[in-house]
N, C-alpha and C positions, 0 to 999 in steps of 0.2 A: 230469514227466521224472525218471527214476530213473538215477542215475549208477552205472555199473559200478564195482565195488570191486576194486582190485588186492590180491591176497593171495598170498603165497608160502608154500605149505604143503608138507609132505612126510611120507609115512609112513616113508621112509628119507631120511637127509640127502642121499644122492646122487640122489634121484629128485624133480625139480621138478614141482610141480602148480600151475597158475595158474588161480584161480577168479574168475569174475565172478558177477553176479546170476543169469545164465542159461546160462553157458558154462564149460567146463573144457578146459584144454590140458594134455596130459601126454605123456611118452614112449610110443611104441608098445610093446605087449606081444604075446607070441605068441598070446594068447587073442583078440586083435583081428582075427585073420585073416578070419573069416567075414563080419563087418560091413564090413571093408576091401574084401574081394573083391567083395561085392555092390555097394557104392557105386562102386568104381572101374570094374567091368565095365559097369554100366548107364550110366556117365557117359563111356564111352570116346570116343565121337564128339565130345562136348562138350569134353573135355580135350585131346585129341591135337593140335589146331592150336596149342596154347600150350606143349607139353611136348616134351622130347627123344623120339625114336622109341622106342616100346615094344619091348622084346625079345620073342622068341617065347615065353619062359617068364615074362613080366612078372607074370602073375596067379596063378602056381602057389604052393602053400603052401610048398614048399621055398625058392622065391625070396623069399617074404615072411619066412620064418624067418631067412634070410641077411641080409635088410634090417634086421630088428630087431637082430640081433647087431652088424651094422655101425653102426647108429644108437647103440647102447649104447657101443661103442668110441669113436665120434666124440665123444659127450658126455663120457665118462671122460677123454679126452685134451684136452678143452677146445676142440676144433675146431668143433663144431656142436652144436645142440640141436634135433633133429627131433621135432616134436610132432604129435599128432592132436588135432583139435578136436571136442568132444562137446557136445551139449545136456544140461544138467544134469537137466532135468525127467525125461527117460526114457533118458538115456545113449546117445542116438542119435548115431552118427558122422556128422559134417557135412563134414569136410574135413581139411586138414592145413596146418601152417605150420612152416617150418624157419628157425632162426637159424643161418646158416652162415657160412663163411669168417671165423670169429672171429679177429681179429688184435689182439695185445697190443702191448707196446712203445710206440713213438711213434705208432702208428696208432690203437689203442683203438677198433676199428670192427668192423662185421659187415655181412653181406648177408642180407636176408630174402627168402624165396620162399614161395608159398602156392598151394593148390588147393582148390576147393570142388566137392562133388558137385552134379550138375546139378539135382536136385530141390530142393536147398537154396539155390541161387544166387539172388541178388537180394533176399534177406530180411534183410540187415544182419548176418549171422553173422560174416563176416570182418572187418567194421568193428569189431564188438565184440571179436574176437580181437586185433586190432591195439591196441585200447584197453587190453588186458591186457599184451600183449607189450612195447610201447614202454616203459612204466614199469619193467618187469622188466629190460630191456636196460640202461637208464640207471641204475637204482638197484641192482638185484640183481647184474648183471654189471659195473656201473660202466664201461660203454663210453661213448665220446664221440659216435660217429657211426653212424647206421644207413643203409645203402644198399638200394635196390630198383631193379630194372630190368624194364621191360616192353616188349613189342612195340608199336610205334606204333599198330597197328590195334586193340589191345586196350583199347578206350575204357573198358570197365568197370573194369579194373585201374587205369587212369590216374585215373579219377574217385575210386576208393577211396583211392588214395595221397594225392591232393590234399585230399580230405575229411579225411584222417587227419593232416594237417599236414606232409606231405612237399613239398619244393620241387624243381622240375625243374632239372637242372644241364646236361644236354646229351645228345648222341647218341653211342652206342657202336656203331661200324660193325661189322657182321657179328660180333656179340658172342658169340652162342650158337647152336649147331646145334639148331634146333627143328623137330621133325617132318621131319627129313631135310634141312633147308636152313639155311645160315648166315643168321641174321636180325639186322637192326639192332635195337637196344634203346634206349629212353629211360632215362637214369639219373636217379633221384630220391634225395633224401637228407633226413634229419632229424637235427638236432644236439641234444645235451643242453641247450644254452642257448637253443634256439628257443622262441618264444612258444607256450605250450601252448594258448592260446585259439584258435589257428588250427585245431586239431582239434576238431570238434564232439563232443558227448557222445552215445553211443548211447542210444536209448530202451529 
């Protein structure tokens, strides 16, 4: 068993890059469009049941460029850190993970959300990504609480969160409008003081 190593590296101080033995998380770049478009378009039917309705221009290059600009602004303002997940071996794009709704002051918390390309799903990539992101949130960002919400029927996401040391807190009624419908979500959380042994180590 090899333990993924959390490292916070950056070519520029304002650009976080999280490295594990086999994975890399970083902010999106304009040059990522082709790989992002290919993965998202071929995974559309796989992703849509769990995401907000896609706009008519969802996959266009202009929309992606606007997204990257917005992501950079959100990171610069401290509101969110939207990252893409890559396999280090060949730099293949696997999916994405966002640290969002970052709240300081008395809350010191955030909400995470993630997506995985269909052909990469079920291979442990997002579990490895969470193994990198959780220490970064608690140590790098110095937050106290991580929240995640998933649709009750999304058993794969539920299994991922529970395997990653998150605890179920309750039901959020009609919490988010997903694929055109207001859907209930199960709220999960993990605290900085939680027993880290609850989360298994990715192989």
